NUKOLSE-950437 format. One line per 10 residues: number of its first residue (from 1); their letters; for each residue x, y, z of N, C-alpha, C, CB. Coordinates in steps of 0.05 Angstrom, whole numbers, plus 5000, padded with zeros to 4 digits. Each point is the difference from the previous one (the first is absolute). Last residue first. Glycine has a CB too. Layout:
// NUKOLSE-950437
NUM = a = X:Y:Z:X:Y:Z:X:Y:Z:X:Y:Z; ...
This chain:
// NUKOLSE-950437
226 = xxxxxxxxxx = 1626:4036:9335:5024:5016:5004:5012:4993:5027:4982:5037:4971; 4928:4945:4958:5021:4984:5014:5025:5017:5001:4980:4957:4984; 4938:5068:4971:4997:5004:5029:5022:4984:5015:4951:5006:4994; 5037:4993:4910:5005:5027:5007:5000:5005:5030:4981:5013:4957; 5045:4900:4982:4980:5008:5020:5007:5027:5010:4993:4952:5013; 5027:4997:4890:5011:5016:5022:4978:5007:5019:5036:5019:4970; 4991:4910:4941:4979:5010:5019:5014:5014:5023:4968:4963:4988; 5083:5002:4941:4975:5002:4985:4977:5012:5018:5014:4961:4971; 5092:5064:5046:4982:4977:5002:4974:5005:4983:5018:4989:5046; 5061:5069:4975:5001:4986:4975:4981:4976:4999:5048:5014:4995
216 = xxxxxxxxxx = 4972:5089:5058:4990:4973:5001:5001:4987:4973:4971:5012:5040; 5069:5080:5022:4997:4987:4975:4992:4970:5004:5033:5032:4978; 4963:5071:5076:5004:4971:5003:4994:4987:4973:4988:5001:5050; 5047:5105:4978:4980:4982:4990:5007:4971:5006:4989:5032:4964; 5063:5050:5053:4978:4998:5018:4979:4980:4992:5008:5047:5011; 5074:4977:4941:5009:4996:5027:4976:4995:5019:5039:5029:4991; 4948:4989:4915:5015:4976:5003:5007:4994:5029:5018:5006:4955; 4935:5072:5003:4984:4979:5013:5017:4976:5008:4960:5016:4974; 5076:5060:4980:4989:5011:5025:4983:4979:5014:5000:5045:4980; 5041:4937:4934:5020:5004:5021:4988:5008:5027:5031:5014:4964
206 = xxxxxxxxxx = 4912:4976:4960:5011:4974:5008:5021:5004:5022:4991:4982:4955; 4972:5096:5008:4979:4984:5013:5010:4974:5010:4967:5021:4969; 5089:5034:4980:4998:5009:5028:4978:4985:5014:5017:5045:4987; 4993:4934:4922:5025:4994:5014:4998:5008:5029:5026:5007:4958; 4901:5014:4985:5003:4971:5003:5025:4993:5017:4977:4993:4956; 5004:5100:5023:4982:4988:5018:5005:4970:5004:4967:5033:4987; 5095:5052:4997:4994:4977:4982:4984:4980:5016:5043:5006:4973; 4977:5105:5034:4994:4975:5014:4994:4979:4979:4981:5025:5040; 5036:5063:4934:5024:4986:5007:4994:4974:5014:5024:5044:5004; 4912:5003:4921:5006:5002:5028:5024:4983:5007:4952:5009:5010
196 = xxxxxxxxxx = 5004:4996:4904:5012:5026:5005:5008:5004:5029:4973:5018:4962; 4980:4904:5002:5028:5000:4991:5014:5027:5005:4987:4967:4965; 4919:5017:5053:5018:4989:5021:5029:5001:4991:4963:4971:5016; 4946:5073:4953:5027:5001:4990:5020:4990:5021:4988:5039:4972; 4915:4963:5040:5002:4998:4971:5029:4999:4990:4957:5025:4998; 5026:4978:5095:4980:4981:4991:4999:4997:4969:4973:5012:5041; 5082:5051:5009:5012:4974:4995:4980:4980:4991:5035:5010:5033; 4943:5080:4994:5009:4998:4972:5012:4973:4994:5008:5048:5000; 4964:4984:5087:4981:4983:4985:5007:4998:4971:4965:5014:5033; 5083:5041:5031:5008:4972:5000:4981:4983:4984:5021:5007:5044
186 = xxxxxxxxxx = 4965:5087:4973:5017:4994:4977:5007:4971:4999:5019:5045:5003; 4891:4998:5042:5026:4991:5007:5016:4991:4975:4983:4986:5044; 4930:5064:4985:5011:4999:4973:5029:4990:5001:4969:5038:4985; 4966:4970:5088:5025:5015:5000:5013:5002:4972:5007:4985:5047; 4914:4964:4968:4993:5027:5008:5025:5018:5000:4962:4983:5027; 5049:4925:4956:4985:5012:4978:4995:5029:5007:4978:4956:4989; 5063:4993:5076:5018:5005:4978:4986:5013:4976:5028:4960:5015; 4921:5012:5059:5015:5024:5007:5020:5006:4977:4995:4990:5049; 4957:4930:4947:4985:5023:4989:5013:5027:5009:4958:4972:5001; 5083:4946:5027:5000:5003:4971:4984:5025:4991:5005:4951:4996
176 = xxxxxxxxxx = 5047:5046:5099:4976:4986:4989:4998:5007:4970:4976:5001:5045; 5122:5010:4989:4974:5012:5005:4978:4981:4991:5019:5046:4996; 5076:4939:4990:4997:5004:5029:4973:5011:5008:5049:5007:5002; 5013:4943:4915:4972:5009:5005:4997:5002:5030:4983:4978:4958; 5104:5001:5006:4986:5012:4977:4973:5012:5007:5023:4968:4971; 5032:4986:5094:5016:5022:4988:4985:5015:4979:5041:4973:5010; 4921:4950:5032:5002:5022:5019:5014:5024:4988:4999:4968:5038; 4997:4953:4912:4973:5010:5003:5000:5024:5019:4981:4954:4992; 5099:4997:4993:4993:5017:4977:4972:5012:5003:5030:4972:4972; 5005:4964:5093:5010:5027:5002:4991:5018:4978:5039:4982:5022
166 = xxxxxxxxxx = 4916:4932:5026:5011:5006:4973:5007:5030:4999:4972:4963:4980; 4986:4989:5095:5028:4993:4998:5013:5009:4973:4990:4961:5028; 4916:5050:4999:5017:5017:5016:5030:4994:4998:4962:5003:5030; 4968:4945:4927:5004:5025:4987:5019:5018:5015:4954:4997:4981; 5057:4897:5029:4980:5020:5006:5007:5027:4987:4991:4977:5043; 5028:4912:4930:5010:5023:5014:4978:5020:5005:5044:4994:4978; 4988:4903:4974:4980:5013:5016:5012:5024:5014:4974:4957:5006; 5047:4975:4902:5009:5016:5022:4977:5014:5013:5044:5008:4977; 4973:4899:4959:4982:5021:5008:5013:5015:5023:4959:4975:4984; 5082:4960:4929:4992:5002:5028:4982:5024:5004:5042:4979:5014
156 = xxxxxxxxxx = 4987:4981:4899:5023:4995:5018:4992:5002:5030:5029:5019:4965; 4914:4949:4949:4999:5023:5018:5022:4996:5021:4949:5007:4992; 5009:4945:4912:5025:5007:5014:4995:5025:5017:5028:4978:4964; 4899:4981:4987:5019:4978:5001:5024:5006:5017:4985:4988:4955; 4909:5044:5048:5027:5011:4997:5020:4978:5003:4985:5045:5018; 4925:4936:4994:5003:5007:4972:5026:5015:4994:4951:5004:4997; 5017:4967:5092:5013:4979:4984:5003:5007:4971:4981:4968:5031; 5021:5095:5059:4982:4995:4977:5013:4979:4982:4981:5048:5003; 5038:4962:5105:5010:5006:4973:4979:4992:4979:5047:4992:5016; 4930:5040:5085:5004:4976:4985:5009:5007:4972:4965:4976:5027
146 = xxxxxxxxxx = 5021:5063:5081:5007:5008:4973:5008:4975:4985:5015:5046:5015; 4919:4969:5078:5023:4988:4986:5003:5013:4973:4994:4957:5024; 4933:5055:5043:5024:5013:5008:5025:4990:4987:4979:5008:5042; 4926:4969:4944:5009:4988:5024:5027:5011:5009:4975:4959:4988; 4981:5067:4931:4986:5012:5023:5006:4985:5026:4964:5014:4969; 5106:4996:4946:4976:4986:5007:4987:5012:5026:5019:4958:4978; 5045:5077:4938:4998:5002:5029:4973:4988:5008:5030:5042:5002; 5039:4939:4910:4973:5005:5010:5001:5004:5031:4979:4973:4961; 5099:5041:4955:4991:4987:5025:4971:5008:5005:5047:5001:5019; 4995:5028:4902:5017:4977:5005:4992:4985:5026:5037:5023:4975
136 = xxxxxxxxxx = 4886:5033:4975:5028:5006:5006:5014:4974:5007:4988:5045:5017; 4925:4946:4921:5007:5016:5023:5030:5005:5003:4960:4983:5021; 5004:4959:4909:4981:4997:5022:5008:5016:5026:4988:4955:4981; 5053:5044:4928:5013:4984:5021:4982:4997:5025:5044:5014:4982; 4928:5037:4941:5010:4975:4989:5011:4982:5021:5011:5025:4959; 4959:5062:5065:4977:4983:4992:5011:4973:4990:4973:5041:4988; 5090:5025:5033:4987:4989:5025:4976:4982:4993:5015:5041:5025; 5027:5002:4904:5019:4981:5012:4989:4988:5025:5038:5025:4981; 4913:5045:4974:4999:4974:4987:5018:4980:5013:4990:5023:4958; 4993:5075:5061:4988:4979:5017:5005:4972:4989:4966:5033:5015
126 = xxxxxxxxxx = 5070:5076:4980:5002:4975:4985:4992:4976:5019:5036:5019:4969; 4942:5096:5024:5012:4978:5015:4997:4974:4984:4989:5022:5043; 5019:5077:4913:4980:4980:5008:5014:4977:5014:4969:5013:4962; 5061:5097:5027:5002:4973:4991:4976:4983:5009:5051:5004:5001; 4969:5090:5023:5009:4999:4972:5002:4971:4989:5025:5042:5009; 4954:4999:5081:4977:4995:4984:5007:4996:4971:4972:5027:5032; 5085:4957:5066:4997:5014:4975:4974:4992:4986:5050:5001:4996; 4952:4995:5110:5012:4986:4978:4997:5017:4974:4990:4955:5022; 4987:5033:5093:5006:5020:4979:5016:4985:4979:5001:5038:5033; 4925:4931:5052:5024:4997:4983:5003:5024:4981:4996:4950:5004
116 = xxxxxxxxxx = 4952:5007:5095:5001:5020:4979:5025:4993:4983:4977:5036:5028; 4954:4903:5042:5026:5011:4992:4997:5019:4978:5022:4958:5014; 4925:4972:5065:4997:5023:4982:5028:5011:4994:4954:5011:5018; 4995:4895:5026:5025:5014:4992:4993:5022:4981:5027:4958:5006; 4915:4987:5077:5002:5011:4973:5027:5012:4995:4950:5009:4999; 5026:4910:5074:5005:5029:4996:5002:5007:4970:5024:5001:5044; 4961:4907:4992:4980:5018:5013:5004:5030:4992:4998:4968:5037; 5058:4953:4939:4973:4989:4998:4978:5020:5008:5019:4955:5008; 5086:5060:4949:4982:5001:5024:4973:4987:4993:5023:5042:5016; 5060:4989:4929:5004:4976:5016:4983:4999:5025:5047:4998:4983
106 = xxxxxxxxxx = 4955:5045:4914:4990:5008:5026:5001:4975:5018:4969:5036:4980; 5091:4992:4928:4984:4981:5015:4990:5013:5026:5026:4961:4980; 5018:5064:4914:4995:5009:5028:4980:4981:5013:5010:5048:4987; 5067:4948:4927:4974:4993:5010:4998:5011:5028:4998:4957:4971; 5073:5060:4937:4991:5001:5028:4971:4992:5003:5033:5035:5009; 5069:4974:4926:4971:4997:5001:4991:4998:5029:5001:4976:4955; 5092:5071:5005:4986:4982:5018:4970:5000:4995:5036:5008:5034; 5032:5050:4922:5006:4972:4994:4985:4979:5017:5043:5016:4985; 4975:5084:5051:4999:4992:4972:5007:4970:4997:5012:5047:4986; 4952:4976:5110:5022:5010:4983:4995:4992:4971:5031:4997:5038
96 = xxxxxxxxxx = 4903:5026:5047:5004:4977:4982:5021:5010:4979:4952:4982:5006; 5028:5051:5099:5007:5008:4972:5003:4974:4984:5023:5043:5015; 4923:4987:5081:5015:4979:4985:5004:5010:4972:4980:4963:5028; 4992:5077:5079:5002:5004:4971:5016:4976:4988:4998:5051:5005; 4937:4972:5091:5025:4991:4988:4999:5001:4969:5009:4971:5040; 4917:5047:5022:5020:5022:5001:5026:4993:4987:4979:5015:5040; 4962:4905:4994:4989:5027:4995:5022:5021:5003:4954:4985:5016; 5088:4922:4963:4977:5008:5016:4992:5028:4994:5015:4968:5036; 5043:4943:4914:4997:5029:5006:4974:5005:5015:5026:5011:4958; 5049:4908:5000:4978:5006:5018:4999:5030:5006:5003:4953:5020
86 = xxxxxxxxxx = 5039:4985:4895:5004:5023:5018:4974:5004:5017:5033:5021:4967; 5021:4899:4968:4974:5009:5012:5006:5021:5021:4979:4955:4991; 5075:5004:4916:5000:5010:5027:4972:5008:5009:5047:5016:4994; 5023:4937:4925:4972:5000:5009:5001:5008:5029:4985:4964:4966; 5085:5027:4943:4996:5012:5026:4970:5001:5005:5042:5028:4997; 4987:4930:4927:5026:4999:5013:4998:5012:5028:5023:5002:4955; 4907:4987:4973:4998:4990:5028:5028:4996:5013:4957:4978:4987; 5017:5062:4926:5013:4974:4999:5000:4987:5028:5029:5015:4963; 4933:5071:5026:4987:4983:4979:5012:4972:4999:4990:5042:4974; 5012:5009:5119:5010:5007:4974:4987:4980:4980:5044:5019:5019
76 = xxxxxxxxxx = 4907:5008:5074:5017:4981:4987:5010:5012:4973:4976:4962:5022; 4963:5055:5081:5013:5011:4976:5018:4979:4988:4999:5046:5020; 4917:4971:5054:5016:4978:4989:5011:5009:4973:4972:4964:5023; 4984:5081:5071:5007:5005:4972:5019:4979:4990:4993:5050:5006; 4933:4963:5077:5023:4985:4992:5003:5004:4970:4993:4965:5037; 4955:5093:5048:5003:4991:4972:5025:4982:4998:4976:5042:4983; 4946:5002:5094:5026:4989:4995:5001:4990:4971:5006:4987:5049; 4929:5094:5000:5005:4971:4999:5029:4993:4996:4954:4996:4982; 5016:5098:4982:4986:4985:5022:5005:4971:4997:4964:5036:5004; 5082:5027:4941:4983:5019:5015:4987:4987:5024:4992:5024:4957
66 = xxxxxxxxxx = 5100:4959:4978:4978:4987:5014:4985:5021:5017:5026:4956:5001; 5032:5058:4905:4998:5007:5029:4976:4985:5012:5021:5046:4991; 5049:4951:4913:4976:4993:5016:5002:5011:5028:4994:4959:4972; 5052:5054:4921:5002:5005:5029:4973:4992:5012:5035:5037:4994; 5028:4939:4910:4975:5007:5012:5004:5004:5030:4974:4974:4965; 5084:5020:4930:4996:4992:5028:4972:5008:5010:5049:5006:5008; 4993:4969:4889:4986:5019:5016:4998:4990:5029:4974:5016:4959; 5108:4956:4973:4973:4993:5009:4988:5022:5017:5012:4952:4998; 5062:5064:4924:4999:4995:5029:4971:4994:5007:5040:5029:5009; 4992:5000:4903:5005:4971:5005:5000:4992:5029:5027:5002:4960
56 = xxxxxxxxxx = 4950:5085:4996:5029:4997:5004:5008:4970:5003:5001:5045:5021; 4906:4982:4970:5015:5004:4975:5030:4997:5002:4964:5030:4986; 4982:4916:5086:4994:5026:4989:5017:5005:4975:4989:5017:5046; 4976:4884:4991:5022:5019:5000:4991:5027:4989:5033:4963:4996; 4894:4971:5051:5019:5000:4978:5022:5020:5004:4963:4986:4970; 4983:4959:5109:5000:5025:4985:5019:4998:4977:4989:5026:5042; 4950:4895:5012:5026:5012:4996:4996:5027:4987:5022:4955:4995; 4908:4983:5072:5008:5010:4974:5029:5010:5000:4952:5013:4991; 4955:4943:5072:5028:4999:4994:5007:5009:4972:5004:4964:5032; 4911:5027:5028:5005:4982:4977:5030:4997:4995:4956:5012:4980
46 = xxxxxxxxxx = 5010:5011:5120:4996:5012:4974:5010:4980:4978:5006:5046:5019; 4956:4917:5077:5023:5014:4988:4992:5013:4974:5031:4967:5021; 4936:4972:5076:4992:5015:4977:5023:5017:4990:4953:5002:5017; 5065:4904:5032:4991:5026:5007:4993:5016:4975:5029:4999:5042; 4961:4895:4951:5019:5022:5001:4988:5025:5013:5023:4981:4959; 4927:4937:5024:5023:4993:5017:5022:5020:5001:4989:4955:4989; 4930:5060:4961:5011:4974:4991:5025:4992:5015:4980:5008:4955; 4993:5077:5076:4992:4996:4972:5014:4975:4990:4993:5050:4992; 4982:5010:5104:5013:4976:4990:4989:4996:4972:5005:4979:5046; 5004:5117:5016:4985:4976:4992:5017:4978:4990:4963:5029:4990
36 = xxxxxxxxxx = 5027:5089:5023:5011:4975:5012:4985:4976:4990:5014:5025:5041; 4995:5065:4897:4986:4990:5024:5015:4975:5011:4956:5017:4982; 5079:5070:4961:5000:4971:4998:4987:4990:5026:5042:4998:4971; 4972:5098:4967:4988:4988:5024:4998:4970:4996:4974:5043:5011; 5080:5051:4944:4991:4972:4997:4991:4990:5027:5032:4992:4962; 4992:5106:4979:4994:4988:5026:4990:4971:4994:4988:5045:5022; 5077:5035:4921:4978:4980:5002:4996:4992:5030:5010:4984:4953; 5039:5093:4973:4997:4993:5028:4976:4982:5003:5021:5043:5015; 5051:4986:4900:4974:4993:5009:5001:4993:5030:4988:4983:4953; 5071:5075:4964:5000:4984:5024:4971:4995:5009:5046:5019:5013
26 = xxxxxxxxxx = 4997:5041:4915:4995:4972:4993:5003:4981:5024:5015:5010:4952; 4988:5089:5045:5024:4984:5007:4998:4971:4990:5007:5030:5040; 4920:5030:4949:5023:5013:4986:5025:4984:5005:4978:5045:5005; 4945:4928:5041:4999:4993:4972:5022:5013:4984:4951:4996:5005; 5043:5024:5087:5006:4972:4996:4999:4992:4971:4981:4991:5045; 4993:5097:4978:5029:4996:5003:5008:4970:4996:5001:5038:5032; 4907:4985:4966:5014:5012:4977:5030:4994:5002:4965:5036:4996; 4983:4939:5077:4995:4983:4977:5014:5010:4975:4956:4988:5020; 5046:5064:5058:5017:4976:5004:4996:4982:4975:4996:5003:5051; 4950:5072:4953:5028:5008:4995:5018:4977:5003:4990:5045:5016
16 = xxxxxxxxxx = 4918:4944:5004:5004:5002:4972:5029:5008:4993:4952:5013:4994; 5033:4934:5097:4992:5026:4989:5004:5000:4970:5012:5024:5043; 5004:4898:5009:4984:5015:5020:4989:5026:4988:5027:4980:5036; 4995:4922:4912:5012:5026:5008:4981:5015:5018:5025:5002:4957; 4995:4895:4984:4986:5015:5022:5015:5026:5005:4984:4957:5020; 5023:4960:4916:5001:5028:4992:4984:5018:5020:5005:4986:4951; 4967:4915:5060:5023:5011:4985:4996:5029:4994:5007:4955:4980; 4962:4960:5087:4990:5027:4993:5023:5015:4987:4966:5000:5039; 5004:4890:4986:5021:5020:4992:4986:5026:4992:5032:4963:4986; 4947:4937:5073:4990:5024:4985:5023:5019:4996:4954:4994:5020
6 = xxxxxx = 5029:4891:4997:5011:5025:5010:4991:5022:4982:5041:4977:5019; 4916:4939:4982:5025:4991:5012:5015:5024:5011:5002:4960:4969; 4890:5043:5024:5024:5003:4984:5025:4990:5015:4979:5040:4978; 4931:4914:5055:5006:5027:4991:5026:5001:4984:4976:5017:5040; 5013:4905:5033:4980:5012:4983:5009:5028:4992:4963:4974:5023; 5091:4928:5006:4993:5028:5008:4980:5011:4979:5045:5006:5022
């Protein structure tokens, strides 16, 4: 493919008042655009990163909203005890819980993926682990298969689910992300202080997906075989 692999527009705001509020809350609103295409046999994806822990010791979460196209969010804990791919379409929300690294994939040869995210501006993302291991635990190939990354020695399995099946996302975030900014929504406080909220993201995330996800333990998974 020609041109940038993907484009990120960080610290976006519609009005000066919104920008002031976001900065006072230490929250950043971003837009990411991922073009369709084939890159060395894979669908185009983001680089992948983890978030560090906040001062309380709880990892910083993140919220994504698909604006256009389809997204595959490949999330994994640092020890890969849990690896899950979440499919999301336009208008759907995905919460990245504390403790999960993530890669976003555009699983299309023809359609652009546009997405927004809200995240704390109080930390720097950690890319080194993904660089050292040549990406996430699985690669999504442009022939529709998911292939285990051989640089990961132990990966128990891969769960596949959809954003609509994850209860915590619907319970916590029911509005488009920028609407939450304009409403000065209190719930966005969890981006910096998840420990102050009763929802324990990792536990509920796993519980809410377990009944609706499919788990695979093979080195290659055909996404189109059902």
